[in-house]
A tleap script that builds the chain and sets N, CA, C and O, in Angstrom:
source leaprc.protein.ff14SB
mol = sequence {
  NMET ALA ILE LEU GLU ASP ALA PHE LYS GLY
  ASN VAL VAL THR ALA VAL ALA ILE GLY ILE
  GLY VAL VAL VAL LEU ARG PRO ILE ILE VAL
  PRO ILE VAL ARG PRO PHE PHE LYS ALA VAL
  LEU LYS THR GLY LEU VAL ALA TYR ASP GLN
  GLY ARG VAL ALA VAL ALA GLU LEU GLY GLU
  GLY TYR GLY ASP LEU MET ALA GLU ALA ARG
  ALA GLU MET SER ALA GLY ASN GLY ARG ALA
  GLY PRO ALA GLU THR ALA GLU PRO ALA ALA
  ARG ARG PRO ALA PRO LYS ALA SER THR SER
  ARG ASP ALA ASP GLN LYS CLYS
}
set mol.1.N position { 0.830 -1.182 0.000 }
set mol.1.CA position { 0.000 0.000 0.000 }
set mol.1.C position { 0.874 1.244 0.000 }
set mol.1.O position { 0.533 2.243 -0.633 }
set mol.2.N position { 1.974 1.192 0.691 }
set mol.2.CA position { 2.872 2.341 0.760 }
set mol.2.C position { 3.491 2.626 -0.606 }
set mol.2.O position { 3.791 3.777 -0.923 }
set mol.3.N position { 3.682 1.591 -1.409 }
set mol.3.CA position { 4.266 1.783 -2.737 }
set mol.3.C position { 3.336 2.630 -3.596 }
set mol.3.O position { 3.780 3.553 -4.279 }
set mol.4.N position { 2.022 2.309 -3.559 }
set mol.4.CA position { 1.071 3.096 -4.340 }
set mol.4.C position { 0.978 4.524 -3.818 }
set mol.4.O position { 0.884 5.467 -4.605 }
set mol.5.N position { 1.002 4.690 -2.512 }
set mol.5.CA position { 0.937 6.037 -1.948 }
set mol.5.C position { 2.157 6.846 -2.368 }
set mol.5.O position { 2.041 8.028 -2.693 }
set mol.6.N position { 3.332 6.211 -2.363 }
set mol.6.CA position { 4.547 6.914 -2.777 }
set mol.6.C position { 4.510 7.233 -4.264 }
set mol.6.O position { 5.000 8.282 -4.683 }
set mol.7.N position { 3.932 6.339 -5.070 }
set mol.7.CA position { 3.868 6.568 -6.514 }
set mol.7.C position { 2.943 7.726 -6.840 }
set mol.7.O position { 3.210 8.483 -7.773 }
set mol.8.N position { 1.859 7.878 -6.089 }
set mol.8.CA position { 0.903 8.942 -6.368 }
set mol.8.C position { 1.292 10.261 -5.716 }
set mol.8.O position { 0.693 11.290 -6.028 }
set mol.9.N position { 2.267 10.266 -4.827 }
set mol.9.CA position { 2.586 11.502 -4.098 }
set mol.9.C position { 3.177 12.576 -5.007 }
set mol.9.O position { 2.381 13.355 -5.531 }
set mol.10.N position { 4.362 12.697 -5.232 }
set mol.10.CA position { 4.942 13.856 -5.907 }
set mol.10.C position { 4.919 13.807 -7.418 }
set mol.10.O position { 5.091 14.849 -8.051 }
set mol.11.N position { 4.719 12.664 -8.023 }
set mol.11.CA position { 4.872 12.544 -9.457 }
set mol.11.C position { 3.515 12.329 -10.124 }
set mol.11.O position { 2.966 11.230 -10.049 }
set mol.12.N position { 2.982 13.320 -10.754 }
set mol.12.CA position { 1.680 13.256 -11.414 }
set mol.12.C position { 1.751 12.378 -12.659 }
set mol.12.O position { 0.787 11.686 -12.986 }
set mol.13.N position { 2.873 12.403 -13.346 }
set mol.13.CA position { 3.030 11.624 -14.567 }
set mol.13.C position { 2.932 10.122 -14.252 }
set mol.13.O position { 2.324 9.374 -15.018 }
set mol.14.N position { 3.511 9.682 -13.156 }
set mol.14.CA position { 3.440 8.272 -12.766 }
set mol.14.C position { 2.000 7.883 -12.449 }
set mol.14.O position { 1.543 6.809 -12.840 }
set mol.15.N position { 1.295 8.742 -11.751 }
set mol.15.CA position { -0.098 8.466 -11.408 }
set mol.15.C position { -0.955 8.354 -12.661 }
set mol.15.O position { -1.799 7.461 -12.741 }
set mol.16.N position { -0.768 9.213 -13.617 }
set mol.16.CA position { -1.528 9.176 -14.865 }
set mol.16.C position { -1.177 7.914 -15.655 }
set mol.16.O position { -2.060 7.287 -16.240 }
set mol.17.N position { 0.093 7.540 -15.676 }
set mol.17.CA position { 0.522 6.343 -16.413 }
set mol.17.C position { -0.105 5.088 -15.805 }
set mol.17.O position { -0.541 4.198 -16.534 }
set mol.18.N position { -0.151 5.016 -14.484 }
set mol.18.CA position { -0.774 3.860 -13.830 }
set mol.18.C position { -2.268 3.816 -14.143 }
set mol.18.O position { -2.809 2.743 -14.413 }
set mol.19.N position { -2.935 4.958 -14.110 }
set mol.19.CA position { -4.358 5.024 -14.431 }
set mol.19.C position { -4.646 4.578 -15.847 }
set mol.19.O position { -5.579 3.807 -16.076 }
set mol.20.N position { -3.870 5.045 -16.792 }
set mol.20.CA position { -4.055 4.656 -18.198 }
set mol.20.C position { -3.755 3.163 -18.372 }
set mol.20.O position { -4.450 2.467 -19.112 }
set mol.21.N position { -2.719 2.682 -17.686 }
set mol.21.CA position { -2.359 1.262 -17.779 }
set mol.21.C position { -3.477 0.367 -17.269 }
set mol.21.O position { -3.749 -0.684 -17.848 }
set mol.22.N position { -4.119 0.779 -16.192 }
set mol.22.CA position { -5.230 0.000 -15.652 }
set mol.22.C position { -6.386 -0.031 -16.640 }
set mol.22.O position { -6.981 -1.087 -16.856 }
set mol.23.N position { -6.709 1.096 -17.238 }
set mol.23.CA position { -7.816 1.163 -18.195 }
set mol.23.C position { -7.515 0.324 -19.438 }
set mol.23.O position { -8.409 -0.342 -19.959 }
set mol.24.N position { -6.279 0.347 -19.917 }
set mol.24.CA position { -5.912 -0.382 -21.126 }
set mol.24.C position { -5.819 -1.892 -20.859 }
set mol.24.O position { -6.257 -2.693 -21.685 }
set mol.25.N position { -5.256 -2.277 -19.725 }
set mol.25.CA position { -5.023 -3.693 -19.432 }
set mol.25.C position { -6.233 -4.408 -18.826 }
set mol.25.O position { -6.252 -5.637 -18.767 }
set mol.26.N position { -7.229 -3.668 -18.382 }
set mol.26.CA position { -8.406 -4.273 -17.754 }
set mol.26.C position { -9.074 -5.321 -18.642 }
set mol.26.O position { -9.342 -6.422 -18.160 }
set mol.27.N position { -9.355 -5.035 -19.909 }
set mol.27.CA position { -10.015 -6.052 -20.746 }
set mol.27.C position { -9.177 -7.324 -20.926 }
set mol.27.O position { -9.727 -8.385 -21.222 }
set mol.28.N position { -7.880 -7.229 -20.756 }
set mol.28.CA position { -7.016 -8.398 -20.915 }
set mol.28.C position { -6.930 -9.180 -19.597 }
set mol.28.O position { -6.954 -10.411 -19.600 }
set mol.29.N position { -6.830 -8.466 -18.483 }
set mol.29.CA position { -6.598 -9.099 -17.183 }
set mol.29.C position { -7.875 -9.718 -16.609 }
set mol.29.O position { -7.825 -10.809 -16.042 }
set mol.30.N position { -9.009 -9.043 -16.747 }
set mol.30.CA position { -10.249 -9.517 -16.113 }
set mol.30.C position { -10.649 -10.912 -16.593 }
set mol.30.O position { -10.966 -11.745 -15.744 }
set mol.31.N position { -10.658 -11.226 -17.882 }
set mol.31.CA position { -11.038 -12.585 -18.296 }
set mol.31.C position { -10.083 -13.667 -17.775 }
set mol.31.O position { -10.483 -14.818 -17.602 }
set mol.32.N position { -8.836 -13.299 -17.529 }
set mol.32.CA position { -7.863 -14.269 -17.020 }
set mol.32.C position { -8.046 -14.470 -15.511 }
set mol.32.O position { -7.968 -15.600 -15.028 }
set mol.33.N position { -8.281 -13.415 -14.782 }
set mol.33.CA position { -8.343 -13.468 -13.317 }
set mol.33.C position { -9.718 -13.913 -12.815 }
set mol.33.O position { -9.817 -14.497 -11.736 }
set mol.34.N position { -10.773 -13.649 -13.576 }
set mol.34.CA position { -12.133 -13.958 -13.124 }
set mol.34.C position { -12.338 -15.439 -12.785 }
set mol.34.O position { -12.894 -15.727 -11.725 }
set mol.35.N position { -11.919 -16.395 -13.629 }
set mol.35.CA position { -12.101 -17.806 -13.260 }
set mol.35.C position { -11.353 -18.185 -11.975 }
set mol.35.O position { -11.830 -19.010 -11.196 }
set mol.36.N position { -10.194 -17.585 -11.764 }
set mol.36.CA position { -9.446 -17.855 -10.537 }
set mol.36.C position { -10.231 -17.392 -9.316 }
set mol.36.O position { -10.354 -18.140 -8.346 }
set mol.37.N position { -10.758 -16.187 -9.347 }
set mol.37.CA position { -11.539 -15.679 -8.215 }
set mol.37.C position { -12.815 -16.502 -8.010 }
set mol.37.O position { -13.242 -16.731 -6.878 }
set mol.38.N position { -13.411 -16.937 -9.111 }
set mol.38.CA position { -14.610 -17.768 -9.018 }
set mol.38.C position { -14.290 -19.102 -8.337 }
set mol.38.O position { -15.062 -19.578 -7.505 }
set mol.39.N position { -13.161 -19.696 -8.688 }
set mol.39.CA position { -12.747 -20.955 -8.067 }
set mol.39.C position { -12.469 -20.762 -6.576 }
set mol.39.O position { -12.799 -21.624 -5.763 }
set mol.40.N position { -11.869 -19.645 -6.226 }
set mol.40.CA position { -11.601 -19.353 -4.810 }
set mol.40.C position { -12.917 -19.212 -4.050 }
set mol.40.O position { -13.044 -19.725 -2.938 }
set mol.41.N position { -13.891 -18.526 -4.635 }
set mol.41.CA position { -15.194 -18.378 -3.984 }
set mol.41.C position { -15.897 -19.720 -3.828 }
set mol.41.O position { -16.480 -19.989 -2.778 }
set mol.42.N position { -15.851 -20.566 -4.853 }
set mol.42.CA position { -16.472 -21.889 -4.763 }
set mol.42.C position { -15.827 -22.718 -3.656 }
set mol.42.O position { -16.521 -23.381 -2.885 }
set mol.43.N position { -14.514 -22.679 -3.581 }
set mol.43.CA position { -13.800 -23.421 -2.544 }
set mol.43.C position { -14.195 -22.924 -1.160 }
set mol.43.O position { -14.382 -23.719 -0.240 }
set mol.44.N position { -14.320 -21.626 -1.017 }
set mol.44.CA position { -14.740 -21.057 0.258 }
set mol.44.C position { -16.145 -21.488 0.642 }
set mol.44.O position { -16.408 -21.787 1.806 }
set mol.45.N position { -17.045 -21.523 -0.325 }
set mol.45.CA position { -18.420 -21.968 -0.051 }
set mol.45.C position { -18.472 -23.435 0.357 }
set mol.45.O position { -19.206 -23.803 1.274 }
set mol.46.N position { -17.694 -24.272 -0.325 }
set mol.46.CA position { -17.662 -25.697 0.017 }
set mol.46.C position { -17.101 -25.878 1.431 }
set mol.46.O position { -17.643 -26.652 2.219 }
set mol.47.N position { -16.025 -25.170 1.749 }
set mol.47.CA position { -15.434 -25.275 3.084 }
set mol.47.C position { -16.415 -24.796 4.151 }
set mol.47.O position { -16.506 -25.393 5.224 }
set mol.48.N position { -17.140 -23.733 3.864 }
set mol.48.CA position { -18.137 -23.214 4.808 }
set mol.48.C position { -19.241 -24.240 5.052 }
set mol.48.O position { -19.635 -24.473 6.195 }
set mol.49.N position { -19.738 -24.850 3.982 }
set mol.49.CA position { -20.799 -25.851 4.120 }
set mol.49.C position { -20.315 -27.072 4.908 }
set mol.49.O position { -21.039 -27.593 5.756 }
set mol.50.N position { -19.089 -27.526 4.627 }
set mol.50.CA position { -18.555 -28.673 5.365 }
set mol.50.C position { -18.341 -28.325 6.833 }
set mol.50.O position { -18.546 -29.168 7.706 }
set mol.51.N position { -17.938 -27.111 7.106 }
set mol.51.CA position { -17.785 -26.677 8.493 }
set mol.51.C position { -19.110 -26.666 9.227 }
set mol.51.O position { -19.186 -27.079 10.384 }
set mol.52.N position { -20.166 -26.192 8.556 }
set mol.52.CA position { -21.500 -26.197 9.177 }
set mol.52.C position { -21.957 -27.608 9.494 }
set mol.52.O position { -22.524 -27.852 10.559 }
set mol.53.N position { -21.714 -28.548 8.574 }
set mol.53.CA position { -22.101 -29.939 8.797 }
set mol.53.C position { -21.314 -30.525 9.971 }
set mol.53.O position { -21.882 -31.219 10.813 }
set mol.54.N position { -20.019 -30.249 10.027 }
set mol.54.CA position { -19.193 -30.782 11.114 }
set mol.54.C position { -19.645 -30.241 12.465 }
set mol.54.O position { -19.689 -30.986 13.443 }
set mol.55.N position { -19.977 -28.965 12.531 }
set mol.55.CA position { -20.446 -28.382 13.787 }
set mol.55.C position { -21.797 -28.971 14.182 }
set mol.55.O position { -22.043 -29.218 15.363 }
set mol.56.N position { -22.664 -29.193 13.216 }
set mol.56.CA position { -23.968 -29.797 13.518 }
set mol.56.C position { -23.806 -31.216 14.047 }
set mol.56.O position { -24.485 -31.599 15.000 }
set mol.57.N position { -22.916 -32.002 13.443 }
set mol.57.CA position { -22.676 -33.363 13.922 }
set mol.57.C position { -22.068 -33.356 15.317 }
set mol.57.O position { -22.414 -34.196 16.148 }
set mol.58.N position { -21.175 -32.426 15.579 }
set mol.58.CA position { -20.573 -32.313 16.902 }
set mol.58.C position { -21.633 -31.984 17.942 }
set mol.58.O position { -21.632 -32.556 19.032 }
set mol.59.N position { -22.522 -31.082 17.621 }
set mol.59.CA position { -23.607 -30.730 18.535 }
set mol.59.C position { -24.543 -31.895 18.770 }
set mol.59.O position { -25.020 -32.096 19.887 }
set mol.60.N position { -24.810 -32.662 17.728 }
set mol.60.CA position { -25.690 -33.823 17.862 }
set mol.60.C position { -25.046 -34.880 18.760 }
set mol.60.O position { -25.714 -35.469 19.610 }
set mol.61.N position { -23.759 -35.114 18.568 }
set mol.61.CA position { -23.045 -36.075 19.408 }
set mol.61.C position { -23.023 -35.646 20.861 }
set mol.61.O position { -23.170 -36.475 21.759 }
set mol.62.N position { -22.842 -34.364 21.095 }
set mol.62.CA position { -22.855 -33.829 22.455 }
set mol.62.C position { -24.241 -34.006 23.073 }
set mol.62.O position { -24.350 -34.366 24.246 }
set mol.63.N position { -25.289 -33.760 22.309 }
set mol.63.CA position { -26.655 -33.931 22.803 }
set mol.63.C position { -26.944 -35.383 23.150 }
set mol.63.O position { -27.583 -35.673 24.161 }
set mol.64.N position { -26.464 -36.305 22.296 }
set mol.64.CA position { -26.649 -37.729 22.580 }
set mol.64.C position { -25.925 -38.132 23.862 }
set mol.64.O position { -26.459 -38.889 24.673 }
set mol.65.N position { -24.720 -37.626 24.039 }
set mol.65.CA position { -23.949 -37.930 25.237 }
set mol.65.C position { -24.650 -37.418 26.494 }
set mol.65.O position { -24.693 -38.104 27.515 }
set mol.66.N position { -25.189 -36.225 26.408 }
set mol.66.CA position { -25.925 -35.659 27.551 }
set mol.66.C position { -27.177 -36.488 27.843 }
set mol.66.O position { -27.496 -36.724 29.008 }
set mol.67.N position { -27.882 -36.929 26.817 }
set mol.67.CA position { -29.085 -37.736 27.018 }
set mol.67.C position { -28.736 -39.072 27.675 }
set mol.67.O position { -29.461 -39.540 28.553 }
set mol.68.N position { -27.629 -39.688 27.252 }
set mol.68.CA position { -27.213 -40.947 27.859 }
set mol.68.C position { -26.861 -40.749 29.330 }
set mol.68.O position { -27.238 -41.560 30.175 }
set mol.69.N position { -26.150 -39.690 29.630 }
set mol.69.CA position { -25.769 -39.419 31.017 }
set mol.69.C position { -27.006 -39.179 31.878 }
set mol.69.O position { -27.077 -39.664 33.007 }
set mol.70.N position { -27.967 -38.446 31.363 }
set mol.70.CA position { -29.200 -38.200 32.128 }
set mol.70.C position { -29.988 -39.483 32.330 }
set mol.70.O position { -30.567 -39.701 33.394 }
set mol.71.N position { -30.012 -40.335 31.306 }
set mol.71.CA position { -30.735 -41.602 31.419 }
set mol.71.C position { -30.085 -42.499 32.471 }
set mol.71.O position { -30.780 -43.154 33.247 }
set mol.72.N position { -28.755 -42.528 32.498 }
set mol.72.CA position { -28.068 -43.335 33.500 }
set mol.72.C position { -28.303 -42.785 34.901 }
set mol.72.O position { -28.430 -43.550 35.857 }
set mol.73.N position { -28.361 -41.475 35.024 }
set mol.73.CA position { -28.589 -40.874 36.339 }
set mol.73.C position { -30.006 -41.138 36.829 }
set mol.73.O position { -30.216 -41.332 38.026 }
set mol.74.N position { -30.971 -41.149 35.934 }
set mol.74.CA position { -32.353 -41.339 36.349 }
set mol.74.C position { -32.688 -42.813 36.577 }
set mol.74.O position { -33.696 -43.120 37.214 }
set mol.75.N position { -31.871 -43.717 36.074 }
set mol.75.CA position { -32.107 -45.150 36.279 }
set mol.75.C position { -31.802 -45.499 37.730 }
set mol.75.O position { -30.856 -44.971 38.314 }
set mol.76.N position { -32.580 -46.363 38.295 }
set mol.76.CA position { -32.330 -46.803 39.669 }
set mol.76.C position { -32.756 -45.744 40.666 }
set mol.76.O position { -33.884 -45.255 40.607 }
set mol.77.N position { -31.869 -45.386 41.581 }
set mol.77.CA position { -32.217 -44.458 42.649 }
set mol.77.C position { -31.923 -43.001 42.304 }
set mol.77.O position { -32.066 -42.126 43.158 }
set mol.78.N position { -31.528 -42.740 41.107 }
set mol.78.CA position { -31.288 -41.355 40.710 }
set mol.78.C position { -29.836 -40.939 40.842 }
set mol.78.O position { -29.472 -39.837 40.431 }
set mol.79.N position { -29.003 -41.796 41.404 }
set mol.79.CA position { -27.586 -41.496 41.523 }
set mol.79.C position { -26.787 -42.609 40.880 }
set mol.79.O position { -27.227 -43.758 40.820 }
set mol.80.N position { -25.627 -42.261 40.407 }
set mol.80.CA position { -24.749 -43.272 39.831 }
set mol.80.C position { -24.030 -43.974 40.958 }
set mol.80.O position { -23.300 -43.344 41.723 }
set mol.81.N position { -24.229 -45.264 41.065 }
set mol.81.CA position { -23.601 -46.045 42.117 }
set mol.81.C position { -22.409 -46.787 41.571 }
set mol.81.O position { -22.054 -46.617 40.404 }
set mol.82.N position { -21.772 -47.619 42.404 }
set mol.82.CA position { -20.594 -48.339 41.944 }
set mol.82.C position { -20.902 -49.336 40.830 }
set mol.82.O position { -20.036 -49.611 39.999 }
set mol.83.N position { -22.105 -49.875 40.798 }
set mol.83.CA position { -22.440 -50.836 39.751 }
set mol.83.C position { -22.654 -50.153 38.413 }
set mol.83.O position { -22.658 -50.816 37.375 }
set mol.84.N position { -22.830 -48.857 38.421 }
set mol.84.CA position { -23.112 -48.134 37.178 }
set mol.84.C position { -21.887 -47.422 36.630 }
set mol.84.O position { -22.016 -46.477 35.852 }
set mol.85.N position { -20.702 -47.862 37.026 }
set mol.85.CA position { -19.491 -47.223 36.535 }
set mol.85.C position { -19.242 -47.646 35.108 }
set mol.85.O position { -19.811 -48.623 34.622 }
set mol.86.N position { -18.390 -46.902 34.449 }
set mol.86.CA position { -18.070 -47.190 33.059 }
set mol.86.C position { -16.869 -48.121 32.955 }
set mol.86.O position { -16.322 -48.292 31.866 }
set mol.87.N position { -16.448 -48.725 34.064 }
set mol.87.CA position { -15.302 -49.612 34.059 }
set mol.87.C position { -15.652 -50.908 33.335 }
set mol.87.O position { -16.704 -51.491 33.596 }
set mol.88.N position { -14.791 -51.366 32.429 }
set mol.88.CA position { -15.088 -52.599 31.701 }
set mol.88.C position { -15.162 -53.786 32.653 }
set mol.88.O position { -14.542 -53.782 33.716 }
set mol.89.N position { -15.923 -54.797 32.260 }
set mol.89.CA position { -16.120 -55.979 33.099 }
set mol.89.C position { -14.812 -56.715 33.328 }
set mol.89.O position { -14.648 -57.343 34.374 }
set mol.90.N position { -13.878 -56.661 32.396 }
set mol.90.CA position { -12.614 -57.370 32.539 }
set mol.90.C position { -11.780 -56.797 33.677 }
set mol.90.O position { -10.967 -57.515 34.260 }
set mol.91.N position { -11.959 -55.536 34.002 }
set mol.91.CA position { -11.179 -54.911 35.070 }
set mol.91.C position { -11.835 -55.027 36.431 }
set mol.91.O position { -11.173 -54.802 37.445 }
set mol.92.N position { -13.101 -55.369 36.489 }
set mol.92.CA position { -13.782 -55.493 37.771 }
set mol.92.C position { -13.321 -56.766 38.469 }
set mol.92.O position { -13.081 -57.775 37.805 }
set mol.93.N position { -13.192 -56.740 39.785 }
set mol.93.CA position { -12.785 -57.960 40.474 }
set mol.93.C position { -13.885 -59.015 40.372 }
set mol.93.O position { -15.072 -58.709 40.482 }
set mol.94.N position { -13.477 -60.222 40.166 }
set mol.94.CA position { -14.434 -61.329 40.047 }
set mol.94.C position { -14.980 -61.663 41.430 }
set mol.94.O position { -14.246 -61.584 42.414 }
set mol.95.N position { -16.265 -62.038 41.523 }
set mol.95.CA position { -16.820 -62.430 42.823 }
set mol.95.C position { -16.165 -63.721 43.291 }
set mol.95.O position { -15.840 -64.599 42.492 }
set mol.96.N position { -15.979 -63.816 44.603 }
set mol.96.CA position { -15.331 -65.005 45.160 }
set mol.96.C position { -16.298 -66.183 45.092 }
set mol.96.O position { -17.475 -66.064 45.432 }
set mol.97.N position { -15.780 -67.304 44.651 }
set mol.97.CA position { -16.585 -68.522 44.592 }
set mol.97.C position { -16.490 -69.227 45.942 }
set mol.97.O position { -15.413 -69.321 46.530 }
set mol.98.N position { -17.593 -69.704 46.408 }
set mol.98.CA position { -17.571 -70.399 47.696 }
set mol.98.C position { -17.116 -71.833 47.485 }
set mol.98.O position { -17.526 -72.502 46.538 }
set mol.99.N position { -16.292 -72.270 48.355 }
set mol.99.CA position { -15.806 -73.647 48.271 }
set mol.99.C position { -16.566 -74.485 49.288 }
set mol.99.O position { -17.241 -73.951 50.168 }
set mol.100.N position { -16.456 -75.743 49.165 }
set mol.100.CA position { -17.133 -76.617 50.119 }
set mol.100.C position { -16.553 -76.451 51.513 }
set mol.100.O position { -17.252 -76.659 52.504 }
set mol.101.N position { -15.305 -76.084 51.599 }
set mol.101.CA position { -14.669 -75.865 52.892 }
set mol.101.C position { -15.289 -74.660 53.592 }
set mol.101.O position { -15.505 -74.694 54.803 }
set mol.102.N position { -15.586 -73.562 52.817 }
set mol.102.CA position { -16.233 -72.382 53.395 }
set mol.102.C position { -17.628 -72.748 53.884 }
set mol.102.O position { -18.066 -72.253 54.922 }
set mol.103.N position { -18.328 -73.606 53.155 }
set mol.103.CA position { -19.658 -74.001 53.546 }
set mol.103.C position { -19.633 -74.845 54.816 }
set mol.103.O position { -20.526 -74.747 55.658 }
set mol.104.N position { -18.583 -75.688 54.945 }
set mol.104.CA position { -18.448 -76.514 56.135 }
set mol.104.C position { -18.152 -75.681 57.374 }
set mol.104.O position { -18.609 -76.003 58.472 }
set mol.105.N position { -17.373 -74.592 57.189 }
set mol.105.CA position { -17.023 -73.749 58.315 }
set mol.105.C position { -18.227 -72.973 58.821 }
set mol.105.O position { -18.316 -72.683 60.014 }
set mol.106.N position { -19.127 -72.642 57.961 }
set mol.106.CA position { -20.303 -71.875 58.347 }
set mol.106.C position { -21.264 -72.724 59.171 }
set mol.106.O position { -22.057 -72.181 59.940 }
set mol.107.N position { -21.209 -74.014 59.028 }
set mol.107.CA position { -22.145 -74.896 59.729 }
set mol.107.C position { -21.795 -75.072 61.133 }
set mol.107.O position { -22.487 -75.788 61.857 }
savepdb mol mol.pdb
quit
C-alpha cells in the first residue's frame, strides 16, 4: 500500500501512467483473473458448508452424550452407584466362589 501512496505523491506523470495502464489492461486481465476468483469463492463456499455440517454433527453427538448421562442418572435411585461405573467388566474384580470348605465352616 505504501508503494502506491509513494507513486501517487509527488509525481503526477506516474499516477496518470498507472491510471491509463489499468484502463488499457483491464479487458485483458479480467477474463484471465475472473475464473481464478470464481474458483476461490467456490472453494470457500464448500469449506463453509462442510464446516456447518461438522459443527452440527458435533452438537448432535454432544446432545446424545448428555441424554445418555441423564438416562443413566435417572435409572435406579437417581444417583450413579458403583455398579453403574463405566469400568469394563474385565477390570472389575471377580466375585469369590464359595468352596465346600467355606460351607463346612459356616455350619
